[in-house]
DRENNUFI-659680 format. One record per residue (C-alpha): residue number from 1; residue in one letter; x, y, z. Coordinates in pm, whole numbers, always signed. Example, Ala and Ser with C-alpha at 12.3 -4.5 7.8 and 13.67 -1.06 7.14 Angstrom:
{seq->1 | type->A | xx->+1230 | yy->-450 | zz->+780} $
{seq->2 | type->S | xx->+1367 | yy->-106 | zz->+714} $
END
This chain:
{seq->1 | type->M | xx->-6746 | yy->-3988 | zz->+10067} $
{seq->2 | type->I | xx->-6530 | yy->-4006 | zz->+9756} $
{seq->3 | type->K | xx->-6647 | yy->-4266 | zz->+9509} $
{seq->4 | type->T | xx->-6391 | yy->-4417 | zz->+9277} $
{seq->5 | type->I | xx->-6409 | yy->-4572 | zz->+8934} $
{seq->6 | type->K | xx->-6119 | yy->-4805 | zz->+8871} $
{seq->7 | type->S | xx->-6055 | yy->-4821 | zz->+8501} $
{seq->8 | type->F | xx->-6285 | yy->-4781 | zz->+8210} $
{seq->9 | type->F | xx->-6226 | yy->-4691 | zz->+7853} $
{seq->10 | type->Y | xx->-6410 | yy->-4448 | zz->+7640} $
{seq->11 | type->V | xx->-6340 | yy->-4284 | zz->+7315} $
{seq->12 | type->G | xx->-6347 | yy->-3915 | zz->+7332} $
{seq->13 | type->F | xx->-6211 | yy->-3635 | zz->+7528} $
{seq->14 | type->L | xx->-6264 | yy->-3363 | zz->+7777} $
{seq->15 | type->F | xx->-6273 | yy->-2992 | zz->+7761} $
{seq->16 | type->L | xx->-6337 | yy->-2636 | zz->+7820} $
{seq->17 | type->V | xx->-6586 | yy->-2436 | zz->+7999} $
{seq->18 | type->N | xx->-6668 | yy->-2110 | zz->+7860} $
{seq->19 | type->S | xx->-6897 | yy->-1833 | zz->+7916} $
{seq->20 | type->S | xx->-7257 | yy->-1854 | zz->+8017} $
{seq->21 | type->C | xx->-7186 | yy->-1981 | zz->+8367} $
{seq->22 | type->A | xx->-6942 | yy->-1702 | zz->+8442} $
{seq->23 | type->Q | xx->-7192 | yy->-1542 | zz->+8671} $
{seq->24 | type->G | xx->-7176 | yy->-1480 | zz->+9038} $
{seq->25 | type->K | xx->-6915 | yy->-1305 | zz->+9242} $
{seq->26 | type->F | xx->-6574 | yy->-1470 | zz->+9251} $
{seq->27 | type->Q | xx->-6421 | yy->-1530 | zz->+9591} $
{seq->28 | type->Y | xx->-6044 | yy->-1566 | zz->+9610} $
{seq->29 | type->R | xx->-5910 | yy->-1854 | zz->+9818} $
{seq->30 | type->D | xx->-5561 | yy->-1881 | zz->+9959} $
{seq->31 | type->V | xx->-5370 | yy->-2184 | zz->+9835} $
{seq->32 | type->P | xx->-5238 | yy->-2406 | zz->+10117} $
{seq->33 | type->N | xx->-4860 | yy->-2389 | zz->+10127} $
{seq->34 | type->S | xx->-4844 | yy->-2767 | zz->+10128} $
{seq->35 | type->F | xx->-4983 | yy->-2772 | zz->+9773} $
{seq->36 | type->V | xx->-4695 | yy->-2575 | zz->+9623} $
{seq->37 | type->K | xx->-4397 | yy->-2778 | zz->+9503} $
{seq->38 | type->T | xx->-4061 | yy->-2655 | zz->+9382} $
{seq->39 | type->K | xx->-3782 | yy->-2835 | zz->+9205} $
{seq->40 | type->D | xx->-3445 | yy->-2834 | zz->+9380} $
{seq->41 | type->I | xx->-3226 | yy->-2650 | zz->+9130} $
{seq->42 | type->S | xx->-2999 | yy->-2480 | zz->+9383} $
{seq->43 | type->A | xx->-2683 | yy->-2659 | zz->+9268} $
{seq->44 | type->S | xx->-2738 | yy->-2560 | zz->+8906} $
{seq->45 | type->V | xx->-2826 | yy->-2203 | zz->+9000} $
{seq->46 | type->N | xx->-2515 | yy->-2162 | zz->+9215} $
{seq->47 | type->I | xx->-2294 | yy->-2275 | zz->+8929} $
{seq->48 | type->L | xx->-2470 | yy->-2047 | zz->+8681} $
{seq->49 | type->K | xx->-2437 | yy->-1749 | zz->+8915} $
{seq->50 | type->T | xx->-2058 | yy->-1773 | zz->+8893} $
{seq->51 | type->K | xx->-2072 | yy->-1702 | zz->+8520} $
{seq->52 | type->A | xx->-2377 | yy->-1473 | zz->+8511} $
{seq->53 | type->F | xx->-2377 | yy->-1105 | zz->+8426} $
{seq->54 | type->K | xx->-2536 | yy->-905 | zz->+8708} $
{seq->55 | type->V | xx->-2802 | yy->-659 | zz->+8594} $
{seq->56 | type->T | xx->-2702 | yy->-430 | zz->+8881} $
{seq->57 | type->D | xx->-2370 | yy->-372 | zz->+8701} $
{seq->58 | type->I | xx->-2552 | yy->-195 | zz->+8418} $
{seq->59 | type->L | xx->-2811 | yy->+0 | zz->+8618} $
{seq->60 | type->P | xx->-2758 | yy->+374 | zz->+8668} $
{seq->61 | type->G | xx->-2585 | yy->+498 | zz->+8983} $
{seq->62 | type->N | xx->-2805 | yy->+526 | zz->+9291} $
{seq->63 | type->Y | xx->-3052 | yy->+280 | zz->+9139} $
{seq->64 | type->K | xx->-3383 | yy->+227 | zz->+9316} $
{seq->65 | type->K | xx->-3461 | yy->-99 | zz->+9491} $
{seq->66 | type->D | xx->-3833 | yy->-42 | zz->+9541} $
{seq->67 | type->A | xx->-3964 | yy->-85 | zz->+9182} $
{seq->68 | type->S | xx->-4032 | yy->+288 | zz->+9157} $
{seq->69 | type->Q | xx->-3812 | yy->+340 | zz->+8850} $
{seq->70 | type->D | xx->-3860 | yy->+180 | zz->+8506} $
{seq->71 | type->Y | xx->-3549 | yy->-25 | zz->+8421} $
{seq->72 | type->T | xx->-3677 | yy->-201 | zz->+8107} $
{seq->73 | type->E | xx->-3408 | yy->-53 | zz->+7883} $
{seq->74 | type->Y | xx->-3123 | yy->-156 | zz->+8113} $
{seq->75 | type->L | xx->-3257 | yy->-505 | zz->+8163} $
{seq->76 | type->Q | xx->-3301 | yy->-560 | zz->+7790} $
{seq->77 | type->K | xx->-2947 | yy->-437 | zz->+7724} $
{seq->78 | type->A | xx->-2808 | yy->-684 | zz->+7978} $
{seq->79 | type->I | xx->-3000 | yy->-968 | zz->+7813} $
{seq->80 | type->D | xx->-2893 | yy->-870 | zz->+7461} $
{seq->81 | type->Q | xx->-2525 | yy->-855 | zz->+7556} $
{seq->82 | type->N | xx->-2499 | yy->-1165 | zz->+7777} $
{seq->83 | type->D | xx->-2605 | yy->-1529 | zz->+7757} $
{seq->84 | type->V | xx->-2646 | yy->-1577 | zz->+8133} $
{seq->85 | type->V | xx->-2808 | yy->-1293 | zz->+8328} $
{seq->86 | type->L | xx->-2873 | yy->-1259 | zz->+8701} $
{seq->87 | type->M | xx->-3165 | yy->-1040 | zz->+8801} $
{seq->88 | type->P | xx->-3120 | yy->-787 | zz->+9084} $
{seq->89 | type->N | xx->-3204 | yy->-919 | zz->+9428} $
{seq->90 | type->F | xx->-3494 | yy->-674 | zz->+9458} $
{seq->91 | type->P | xx->-3811 | yy->-592 | zz->+9261} $
{seq->92 | type->V | xx->-3766 | yy->-433 | zz->+8917} $
{seq->93 | type->L | xx->-4029 | yy->-227 | zz->+8736} $
{seq->94 | type->I | xx->-4065 | yy->-276 | zz->+8361} $
{seq->95 | type->N | xx->-4302 | yy->-124 | zz->+8107} $
{seq->96 | type->D | xx->-4538 | yy->-287 | zz->+7859} $
{seq->97 | type->K | xx->-4263 | yy->-343 | zz->+7602} $
{seq->98 | type->G | xx->-4165 | yy->-637 | zz->+7819} $
{seq->99 | type->I | xx->-3830 | yy->-808 | zz->+7793} $
{seq->100 | type->K | xx->-3734 | yy->-1032 | zz->+7503} $
{seq->101 | type->L | xx->-3514 | yy->-1333 | zz->+7558} $
{seq->102 | type->N | xx->-3270 | yy->-1457 | zz->+7293} $
{seq->103 | type->N | xx->-3147 | yy->-1791 | zz->+7164} $
{seq->104 | type->N | xx->-2925 | yy->-1987 | zz->+7403} $
{seq->105 | type->S | xx->-3004 | yy->-1763 | zz->+7698} $
{seq->106 | type->I | xx->-3045 | yy->-1819 | zz->+8072} $
{seq->107 | type->L | xx->-3227 | yy->-1582 | zz->+8306} $
{seq->108 | type->L | xx->-3174 | yy->-1628 | zz->+8680} $
{seq->109 | type->F | xx->-3396 | yy->-1478 | zz->+8949} $
{seq->110 | type->D | xx->-3239 | yy->-1430 | zz->+9291} $
{seq->111 | type->T | xx->-3417 | yy->-1478 | zz->+9623} $
{seq->112 | type->N | xx->-3586 | yy->-1136 | zz->+9622} $
{seq->113 | type->S | xx->-3594 | yy->-1081 | zz->+9246} $
{seq->114 | type->K | xx->-3926 | yy->-986 | zz->+9093} $
{seq->115 | type->L | xx->-4045 | yy->-839 | zz->+8764} $
{seq->116 | type->M | xx->-4331 | yy->-595 | zz->+8818} $
{seq->117 | type->L | xx->-4528 | yy->-452 | zz->+8528} $
{seq->118 | type->K | xx->-4592 | yy->-79 | zz->+8524} $
{seq->119 | type->P | xx->-4969 | yy->-34 | zz->+8480} $
{seq->120 | type->T | xx->-5071 | yy->-9 | zz->+8114} $
{seq->121 | type->D | xx->-5385 | yy->+33 | zz->+7906} $
{seq->122 | type->K | xx->-5273 | yy->-221 | zz->+7646} $
{seq->123 | type->A | xx->-5517 | yy->-501 | zz->+7565} $
{seq->124 | type->G | xx->-5221 | yy->-735 | zz->+7522} $
{seq->125 | type->Y | xx->-4863 | yy->-756 | zz->+7640} $
{seq->126 | type->A | xx->-4604 | yy->-1002 | zz->+7767} $
{seq->127 | type->I | xx->-4376 | yy->-936 | zz->+8060} $
{seq->128 | type->I | xx->-4132 | yy->-1193 | zz->+7918} $
{seq->129 | type->Y | xx->-4134 | yy->-1280 | zz->+7548} $
{seq->130 | type->I | xx->-3984 | yy->-1603 | zz->+7414} $
{seq->131 | type->N | xx->-4077 | yy->-1575 | zz->+7048} $
{seq->132 | type->S | xx->-3918 | yy->-1786 | zz->+6773} $
{seq->133 | type->K | xx->-3624 | yy->-1866 | zz->+7001} $
{seq->134 | type->K | xx->-3443 | yy->-2188 | zz->+7095} $
{seq->135 | type->N | xx->-3269 | yy->-2316 | zz->+7405} $
{seq->136 | type->V | xx->-3394 | yy->-2077 | zz->+7672} $
{seq->137 | type->S | xx->-3404 | yy->-2144 | zz->+8047} $
{seq->138 | type->I | xx->-3558 | yy->-1936 | zz->+8326} $
{seq->139 | type->Y | xx->-3489 | yy->-2018 | zz->+8689} $
{seq->140 | type->N | xx->-3720 | yy->-1915 | zz->+8974} $
{seq->141 | type->P | xx->-3908 | yy->-1640 | zz->+8787} $
{seq->142 | type->K | xx->-4128 | yy->-1420 | zz->+9001} $
{seq->143 | type->I | xx->-4363 | yy->-1202 | zz->+8798} $
{seq->144 | type->A | xx->-4644 | yy->-963 | zz->+8893} $
{seq->145 | type->G | xx->-4883 | yy->-828 | zz->+8632} $
{seq->146 | type->D | xx->-5102 | yy->-521 | zz->+8645} $
{seq->147 | type->R | xx->-5455 | yy->-662 | zz->+8668} $
{seq->148 | type->N | xx->-5529 | yy->-466 | zz->+8986} $
{seq->149 | type->Q | xx->-5399 | yy->-136 | zz->+8844} $
{seq->150 | type->H | xx->-5465 | yy->-189 | zz->+8471} $
{seq->151 | type->L | xx->-5548 | yy->+140 | zz->+8300} $
{seq->152 | type->G | xx->-5790 | yy->+4 | zz->+8038} $
{seq->153 | type->T | xx->-6084 | yy->-232 | zz->+8014} $
{seq->154 | type->K | xx->-6028 | yy->-401 | zz->+7678} $
{seq->155 | type->G | xx->-5857 | yy->-725 | zz->+7589} $
{seq->156 | type->E | xx->-5750 | yy->-1040 | zz->+7769} $
{seq->157 | type->W | xx->-5403 | yy->-1095 | zz->+7626} $
{seq->158 | type->G | xx->-5167 | yy->-963 | zz->+7891} $
{seq->159 | type->M | xx->-4930 | yy->-1254 | zz->+7953} $
{seq->160 | type->G | xx->-4671 | yy->-1320 | zz->+8219} $
{seq->161 | type->I | xx->-4459 | yy->-1533 | zz->+7986} $
{seq->162 | type->S | xx->-4544 | yy->-1569 | zz->+7616} $
{seq->163 | type->I | xx->-4389 | yy->-1866 | zz->+7434} $
{seq->164 | type->N | xx->-4453 | yy->-1858 | zz->+7059} $
{seq->165 | type->N | xx->-4295 | yy->-2075 | zz->+6787} $
{seq->166 | type->A | xx->-4017 | yy->-2155 | zz->+7034} $
{seq->167 | type->A | xx->-3825 | yy->-2474 | zz->+7108} $
{seq->168 | type->D | xx->-3630 | yy->-2625 | zz->+7396} $
{seq->169 | type->I | xx->-3767 | yy->-2400 | zz->+7669} $
{seq->170 | type->K | xx->-3736 | yy->-2473 | zz->+8042} $
{seq->171 | type->I | xx->-3898 | yy->-2276 | zz->+8324} $
{seq->172 | type->Y | xx->-3841 | yy->-2381 | zz->+8684} $
{seq->173 | type->N | xx->-4035 | yy->-2276 | zz->+8995} $
{seq->174 | type->A | xx->-4244 | yy->-2002 | zz->+8841} $
{seq->175 | type->D | xx->-4440 | yy->-1761 | zz->+9062} $
{seq->176 | type->I | xx->-4665 | yy->-1567 | zz->+8825} $
{seq->177 | type->K | xx->-4958 | yy->-1360 | zz->+8947} $
{seq->178 | type->D | xx->-5204 | yy->-1087 | zz->+8853} $
{seq->179 | type->C | xx->-5163 | yy->-1080 | zz->+8474} $
{seq->180 | type->W | xx->-5431 | yy->-919 | zz->+8254} $
{seq->181 | type->G | xx->-5452 | yy->-1242 | zz->+8052} $
{seq->182 | type->D | xx->-5264 | yy->-1568 | zz->+8113} $
{seq->183 | type->G | xx->-4981 | yy->-1655 | zz->+8345} $
{seq->184 | type->I | xx->-4812 | yy->-1853 | zz->+8066} $
{seq->185 | type->Y | xx->-4917 | yy->-1875 | zz->+7701} $
{seq->186 | type->I | xx->-4779 | yy->-2152 | zz->+7475} $
{seq->187 | type->G | xx->-4853 | yy->-2136 | zz->+7105} $
{seq->188 | type->G | xx->-4757 | yy->-1978 | zz->+6776} $
{seq->189 | type->K | xx->-4868 | yy->-1974 | zz->+6414} $
{seq->190 | type->N | xx->-4690 | yy->-2309 | zz->+6389} $
{seq->191 | type->F | xx->-4624 | yy->-2456 | zz->+6733} $
{seq->192 | type->S | xx->-4385 | yy->-2450 | zz->+7025} $
{seq->193 | type->S | xx->-4195 | yy->-2769 | zz->+7104} $
{seq->194 | type->N | xx->-4001 | yy->-2928 | zz->+7388} $
{seq->195 | type->V | xx->-4132 | yy->-2692 | zz->+7655} $
{seq->196 | type->A | xx->-4108 | yy->-2789 | zz->+8024} $
{seq->197 | type->I | xx->-4275 | yy->-2589 | zz->+8301} $
{seq->198 | type->V | xx->-4176 | yy->-2751 | zz->+8631} $
{seq->199 | type->G | xx->-4261 | yy->-2644 | zz->+8985} $
{seq->200 | type->G | xx->-4426 | yy->-2334 | zz->+9126} $
{seq->201 | type->I | xx->-4757 | yy->-2152 | zz->+9138} $
{seq->202 | type->I | xx->-4955 | yy->-1948 | zz->+8886} $
{seq->203 | type->D | xx->-5224 | yy->-1750 | zz->+9065} $
{seq->204 | type->N | xx->-5497 | yy->-1489 | zz->+9017} $
{seq->205 | type->N | xx->-5450 | yy->-1428 | zz->+8648} $
{seq->206 | type->R | xx->-5744 | yy->-1278 | zz->+8468} $
{seq->207 | type->R | xx->-5800 | yy->-1530 | zz->+8188} $
{seq->208 | type->N | xx->-5612 | yy->-1859 | zz->+8234} $
{seq->209 | type->G | xx->-5324 | yy->-1985 | zz->+8439} $
{seq->210 | type->I | xx->-5170 | yy->-2163 | zz->+8140} $
{seq->211 | type->S | xx->-5301 | yy->-2172 | zz->+7784} $
{seq->212 | type->I | xx->-5173 | yy->-2440 | zz->+7547} $
{seq->213 | type->I | xx->-5273 | yy->-2329 | zz->+7198} $
{seq->214 | type->S | xx->-5027 | yy->-2517 | zz->+6980} $
{seq->215 | type->G | xx->-4753 | yy->-2744 | zz->+7106} $
{seq->216 | type->N | xx->-4553 | yy->-3061 | zz->+7063} $
{seq->217 | type->N | xx->-4378 | yy->-3225 | zz->+7359} $
{seq->218 | type->I | xx->-4512 | yy->-2994 | zz->+7629} $
{seq->219 | type->L | xx->-4457 | yy->-3093 | zz->+7994} $
{seq->220 | type->L | xx->-4635 | yy->-2932 | zz->+8289} $
{seq->221 | type->Q | xx->-4524 | yy->-3085 | zz->+8618} $
{seq->222 | type->D | xx->-4561 | yy->-3016 | zz->+8991} $
{seq->223 | type->L | xx->-4760 | yy->-2697 | zz->+8941} $
{seq->224 | type->V | xx->-5043 | yy->-2526 | zz->+9124} $
{seq->225 | type->I | xx->-5269 | yy->-2312 | zz->+8905} $
{seq->226 | type->S | xx->-5522 | yy->-2119 | zz->+9109} $
{seq->227 | type->N | xx->-5783 | yy->-1843 | zz->+9124} $
{seq->228 | type->S | xx->-5804 | yy->-1771 | zz->+8749} $
{seq->229 | type->N | xx->-6091 | yy->-1525 | zz->+8714} $
{seq->230 | type->G | xx->-6211 | yy->-1223 | zz->+8519} $
{seq->231 | type->A | xx->-6215 | yy->-1308 | zz->+8145} $
{seq->232 | type->N | xx->-6337 | yy->-1633 | zz->+7990} $
{seq->233 | type->P | xx->-6253 | yy->-1913 | zz->+7993} $
{seq->234 | type->Q | xx->-6126 | yy->-1841 | zz->+8347} $
{seq->235 | type->T | xx->-5953 | yy->-2177 | zz->+8363} $
{seq->236 | type->G | xx->-5648 | yy->-2323 | zz->+8533} $
{seq->237 | type->I | xx->-5508 | yy->-2504 | zz->+8228} $
{seq->238 | type->D | xx->-5683 | yy->-2442 | zz->+7898} $
{seq->239 | type->I | xx->-5589 | yy->-2662 | zz->+7600} $
{seq->240 | type->E | xx->-5748 | yy->-2467 | zz->+7317} $
{seq->241 | type->P | xx->-5610 | yy->-2459 | zz->+6961} $
{seq->242 | type->N | xx->-5706 | yy->-2157 | zz->+6753} $
{seq->243 | type->I | xx->-5689 | yy->-2306 | zz->+6402} $
{seq->244 | type->Q | xx->-5668 | yy->-2645 | zz->+6232} $
{seq->245 | type->Q | xx->-5298 | yy->-2593 | zz->+6159} $
{seq->246 | type->N | xx->-5220 | yy->-2593 | zz->+6532} $
{seq->247 | type->Q | xx->-5086 | yy->-2904 | zz->+6705} $
{seq->248 | type->I | xx->-5183 | yy->-3069 | zz->+7030} $
{seq->249 | type->S | xx->-4923 | yy->-3344 | zz->+7037} $
{seq->250 | type->N | xx->-4760 | yy->-3519 | zz->+7333} $
{seq->251 | type->I | xx->-4900 | yy->-3283 | zz->+7594} $
{seq->252 | type->V | xx->-4810 | yy->-3423 | zz->+7937} $
{seq->253 | type->L | xx->-4951 | yy->-3301 | zz->+8269} $
{seq->254 | type->N | xx->-4801 | yy->-3468 | zz->+8575} $
{seq->255 | type->S | xx->-4881 | yy->-3393 | zz->+8940} $
{seq->256 | type->I | xx->-5090 | yy->-3083 | zz->+8876} $
{seq->257 | type->V | xx->-5325 | yy->-2914 | zz->+9121} $
{seq->258 | type->T | xx->-5584 | yy->-2666 | zz->+8997} $
{seq->259 | type->F | xx->-5753 | yy->-2472 | zz->+9273} $
{seq->260 | type->N | xx->-6052 | yy->-2238 | zz->+9286} $
{seq->261 | type->N | xx->-6049 | yy->-2129 | zz->+8923} $
{seq->262 | type->K | xx->-6374 | yy->-1951 | zz->+8848} $
{seq->263 | type->L | xx->-6495 | yy->-2177 | zz->+8569} $
{seq->264 | type->N | xx->-6269 | yy->-2479 | zz->+8511} $
{seq->265 | type->G | xx->-5973 | yy->-2651 | zz->+8659} $
{seq->266 | type->L | xx->-5881 | yy->-2813 | zz->+8328} $
{seq->267 | type->S | xx->-6045 | yy->-2755 | zz->+7992} $
{seq->268 | type->F | xx->-6011 | yy->-2897 | zz->+7643} $
{seq->269 | type->Y | xx->-6162 | yy->-2713 | zz->+7350} $
{seq->270 | type->L | xx->-6080 | yy->-2908 | zz->+7036} $
{seq->271 | type->D | xx->-6330 | yy->-2780 | zz->+6779} $
{seq->272 | type->N | xx->-6082 | yy->-2552 | zz->+6604} $
{seq->273 | type->L | xx->-5859 | yy->-2847 | zz->+6512} $
{seq->274 | type->K | xx->-6131 | yy->-2971 | zz->+6278} $
{seq->275 | type->G | xx->-6166 | yy->-2848 | zz->+5922} $
{seq->276 | type->N | xx->-6110 | yy->-2946 | zz->+5560} $
{seq->277 | type->L | xx->-5750 | yy->-3056 | zz->+5608} $
{seq->278 | type->P | xx->-5674 | yy->-3423 | zz->+5688} $
{seq->279 | type->S | xx->-5782 | yy->-3537 | zz->+6035} $
{seq->280 | type->K | xx->-5567 | yy->-3401 | zz->+6316} $
{seq->281 | type->N | xx->-5417 | yy->-3630 | zz->+6577} $
{seq->282 | type->V | xx->-5437 | yy->-3537 | zz->+6946} $
{seq->283 | type->E | xx->-5206 | yy->-3687 | zz->+7209} $
{seq->284 | type->I | xx->-5253 | yy->-3590 | zz->+7574} $
{seq->285 | type->S | xx->-5149 | yy->-3770 | zz->+7893} $
{seq->286 | type->I | xx->-5257 | yy->-3656 | zz->+8240} $
{seq->287 | type->D | xx->-5147 | yy->-3832 | zz->+8558} $
{seq->288 | type->N | xx->-5206 | yy->-3742 | zz->+8923} $
{seq->289 | type->Y | xx->-5436 | yy->-3445 | zz->+8863} $
{seq->290 | type->R | xx->-5640 | yy->-3280 | zz->+9138} $
{seq->291 | type->D | xx->-5890 | yy->-2998 | zz->+9129} $
{seq->292 | type->L | xx->-6049 | yy->-2831 | zz->+9428} $
{seq->293 | type->Y | xx->-6317 | yy->-2561 | zz->+9434} $
{seq->294 | type->S | xx->-6323 | yy->-2478 | zz->+9062} $
{seq->295 | type->K | xx->-6679 | yy->-2453 | zz->+8929} $
{seq->296 | type->N | xx->-6609 | yy->-2742 | zz->+8691} $
{seq->297 | type->G | xx->-6331 | yy->-2989 | zz->+8748} $
{seq->298 | type->I | xx->-6286 | yy->-3076 | zz->+8381} $
{seq->299 | type->S | xx->-6477 | yy->-2923 | zz->+8091} $
{seq->300 | type->Y | xx->-6500 | yy->-3063 | zz->+7740} $
{seq->301 | type->S | xx->-6607 | yy->-2948 | zz->+7396} $
{seq->302 | type->N | xx->-6580 | yy->-3106 | zz->+7055} $
{seq->303 | type->R | xx->-6898 | yy->-3045 | zz->+6860} $
{seq->304 | type->K | xx->-7021 | yy->-3307 | zz->+6614} $
{seq->305 | type->S | xx->-6971 | yy->-3199 | zz->+6254} $
{seq->306 | type->Q | xx->-7105 | yy->-3350 | zz->+5933} $
{seq->307 | type->T | xx->-6863 | yy->-3156 | zz->+5714} $
{seq->308 | type->K | xx->-6533 | yy->-3135 | zz->+5903} $
{seq->309 | type->K | xx->-6284 | yy->-3419 | zz->+5942} $
{seq->310 | type->G | xx->-6308 | yy->-3587 | zz->+6282} $
{seq->311 | type->L | xx->-6017 | yy->-3597 | zz->+6524} $
{seq->312 | type->T | xx->-5802 | yy->-3898 | zz->+6605} $
{seq->313 | type->G | xx->-5550 | yy->-3975 | zz->+6878} $
{seq->314 | type->N | xx->-5528 | yy->-4073 | zz->+7241} $
{seq->315 | type->I | xx->-5598 | yy->-3910 | zz->+7575} $
{seq->316 | type->T | xx->-5506 | yy->-4078 | zz->+7901} $
{seq->317 | type->L | xx->-5645 | yy->-3959 | zz->+8235} $
{seq->318 | type->K | xx->-5498 | yy->-4141 | zz->+8534} $
{seq->319 | type->N | xx->-5529 | yy->-4077 | zz->+8908} $
{seq->320 | type->I | xx->-5787 | yy->-3800 | zz->+8887} $
{seq->321 | type->E | xx->-5937 | yy->-3647 | zz->+9203} $
{seq->322 | type->L | xx->-6205 | yy->-3378 | zz->+9181} $
{seq->323 | type->K | xx->-6350 | yy->-3209 | zz->+9489} $
{seq->324 | type->N | xx->-6600 | yy->-2936 | zz->+9567} $
{seq->325 | type->N | xx->-6709 | yy->-2880 | zz->+9206} $
{seq->326 | type->D | xx->-7056 | yy->-2791 | zz->+9080} $
{seq->327 | type->K | xx->-6983 | yy->-3037 | zz->+8800} $
{seq->328 | type->P | xx->-6688 | yy->-3276 | zz->+8799} $
{seq->329 | type->F | xx->-6714 | yy->-3309 | zz->+8418} $
{seq->330 | type->R | xx->-6895 | yy->-3058 | zz->+8202} $
{seq->331 | type->Y | xx->-6991 | yy->-3093 | zz->+7837} $
{seq->332 | type->L | xx->-6996 | yy->-2742 | zz->+7700} $
{seq->333 | type->Y | xx->-7211 | yy->-2760 | zz->+7387} $
{seq->334 | type->D | xx->-7489 | yy->-2972 | zz->+7238} $
{seq->335 | type->N | xx->-7376 | yy->-3262 | zz->+7021} $
{seq->336 | type->S | xx->-7048 | yy->-3318 | zz->+7205} $
{seq->337 | type->S | xx->-6863 | yy->-3573 | zz->+6995} $
{seq->338 | type->L | xx->-6580 | yy->-3815 | zz->+7064} $
{seq->339 | type->D | xx->-6485 | yy->-3850 | zz->+6697} $
{seq->340 | type->N | xx->-6208 | yy->-4112 | zz->+6686} $
{seq->341 | type->I | xx->-6009 | yy->-4004 | zz->+6991} $
{seq->342 | type->N | xx->-5945 | yy->-4291 | zz->+7230} $
{seq->343 | type->L | xx->-5959 | yy->-4194 | zz->+7594} $
{seq->344 | type->K | xx->-5851 | yy->-4421 | zz->+7878} $
{seq->345 | type->V | xx->-5956 | yy->-4320 | zz->+8228} $
{seq->346 | type->T | xx->-5808 | yy->-4497 | zz->+8530} $
{seq->347 | type->D | xx->-5861 | yy->-4426 | zz->+8900} $
{seq->348 | type->F | xx->-6110 | yy->-4142 | zz->+8883} $
{seq->349 | type->A | xx->-6245 | yy->-4008 | zz->+9212} $
{seq->350 | type->S | xx->-6505 | yy->-3740 | zz->+9282} $
{seq->351 | type->D | xx->-6688 | yy->-3630 | zz->+9595} $
{seq->352 | type->H | xx->-6988 | yy->-3499 | zz->+9399} $
{seq->353 | type->K | xx->-7328 | yy->-3610 | zz->+9527} $
{seq->354 | type->D | xx->-7425 | yy->-3724 | zz->+9176} $
{seq->355 | type->N | xx->-7098 | yy->-3901 | zz->+9109} $
{seq->356 | type->D | xx->-7271 | yy->-4225 | zz->+9007} $
{seq->357 | type->K | xx->-7467 | yy->-4034 | zz->+8743} $
{seq->358 | type->V | xx->-7149 | yy->-3863 | zz->+8622} $
{seq->359 | type->V | xx->-6984 | yy->-4201 | zz->+8575} $
{seq->360 | type->R | xx->-7286 | yy->-4347 | zz->+8395} $
{seq->361 | type->E | xx->-7298 | yy->-4052 | zz->+8158} $
{seq->362 | type->L | xx->-6930 | yy->-4096 | zz->+8077} $
{seq->363 | type->E | xx->-6981 | yy->-4467 | zz->+8013} $
{seq->364 | type->N | xx->-7277 | yy->-4394 | zz->+7785} $
{seq->365 | type->F | xx->-7078 | yy->-4128 | zz->+7610} $
{seq->366 | type->S | xx->-6804 | yy->-4382 | zz->+7544} $
{seq->367 | type->L | xx->-7051 | yy->-4624 | zz->+7387} $
{seq->368 | type->Q | xx->-7263 | yy->-4379 | zz->+7189} $
{seq->369 | type->K | xx->-6972 | yy->-4152 | zz->+7095} $
{seq->370 | type->I | xx->-7198 | yy->-3848 | zz->+7117} $
{seq->371 | type->R | xx->-7384 | yy->-3669 | zz->+7393} $
{seq->372 | type->Y | xx->-7691 | yy->-3455 | zz->+7335} $
{seq->373 | type->N | xx->-7714 | yy->-3201 | zz->+7614} $
{seq->374 | type->K | xx->-8057 | yy->-3138 | zz->+7758} $
END
């Protein structure tokens, strides 16, 4: 039976699972089709197609339609010379240089379009780069990484789509699978802003489905993130700044399902936002979130520090449903601290046998503002 807590407040925040429990053989699970949502963008796509440049117009004669020939150079040329580009209606092989999108660009994937990465030994890559660019839209991207044919063993930074120091980015109905690192990476030395990822599935990537490292006004909506496994933190959505200069501001997750990720469905690792600079403010809102079969539903870390400035801000968790987890909430390290972050939790449901204990621990955590792990 699912037990529900209807509204309590606690100051703090929830985060990331990491490493030591990454033991045991991972078993892939198929995602039910009913879980996957897509946004109806057909009208917009049809209009854009009338003005799009067709990549097939620049491919060599007798081009291959079976992803047996590397067409990276041709695809990049089409993108560099045109603002609106229509991918071929068949799979296209590209190499580990990836393709780089430009300011004010639109990339359209047709019904059978697919970008497939030629196996590489690189520790890091991106199949699509959006770096220091503005006003970029991608419609219906279908991307396959090389995790099953990767030629090396090092690294965890092979991304499907890498968004760094970028602004005004929209991605609709993504289907991103089998990357050596993350399906989508959002970050930068500064931050990325006004990024919307709406609709689709991100599945079987080796590190995380989506990593949010540094962002302002980031929306994830109507997504399934599943079967992340292979390199820690092995998480569906990982909110994990690298340095204190990063931003975690107005991060919104709406109608998200995480499914069978090896360690965590959703993780928050906030320690790196603390340092000698003024206190950083965190703003995160999560509504209608479900996890099924991940080892931990939500994992949290923010270690107590006597020397670093504590964090401030607000986190809202609303309509949360966690099923078939070893731990619905996991505190990663000893001395997990809430600092001065205010967290409001409303309508939390878990089917865990120790759900009452989980709720009590969260309530105690909210009062004591620190939790000493046993």
